[in-house]
C-alpha positions, 0 to 999 in steps of 0.5 A: 147474721150481719143483719142481727149485728147491725140491729143489735148496734142500732138498738143499743145506740138508740137506747143510749141516746134516749137515756142520756140527759140533754146537756142543758138539763145536766148543766141546770142540775149542776147549778142546783147542786151548786146553790145547795153547796152554797146554802151551807156556806153563805153568811146569813146573820148580819148579812145584807138583805137581797132582792129576791124574785119569786115566781116570775112569769115566763116573760120575766125569767131573764130579769129574775136570773139577772137579779139573782146574778147580781145578788150573788155578788153580794153573798158572803162566806161564813168564814174567811177560810172558805173564801177561795172555794166560795168565790169559785162557786159563785162564778159557776152561777154566773154562767146561767143564761136565759133568753130575754123576752123583752116584755117584763116590766118588773125590775130587781128592786121591785122584788122583796128583800130576803136573807141570803138562804131564802135568796138561794132557795128561790134561785133553786126554785127558779132554776127548777122552773127553767128545767 
């Protein structure tokens, strides 16, 4: 009987461990949610165009993430009423870290400039690639 209880406990623990999302995946999913929230709150008309990395190679992920983080500082909310929430959301995006491969030859300025909404869509695509 004791063996059966031990077996059940081990079985339950192993299933729980296998179904739980890794911490990094959960973090990236939270970033994706944050970006989608920002898309509806960001000022798109008369806003500054931002350098937008699209489909960077694995060796350029660090550079692309750095460009996105610099660009998020230039984003503006649609209205002044959303300013405090908007600022908190931007701070969440600044927490993303990717290891520097040191082999990328691109710079932020080498990427095409796009509207803030297109910028955020590309940022979301980059995070999906990292996941």
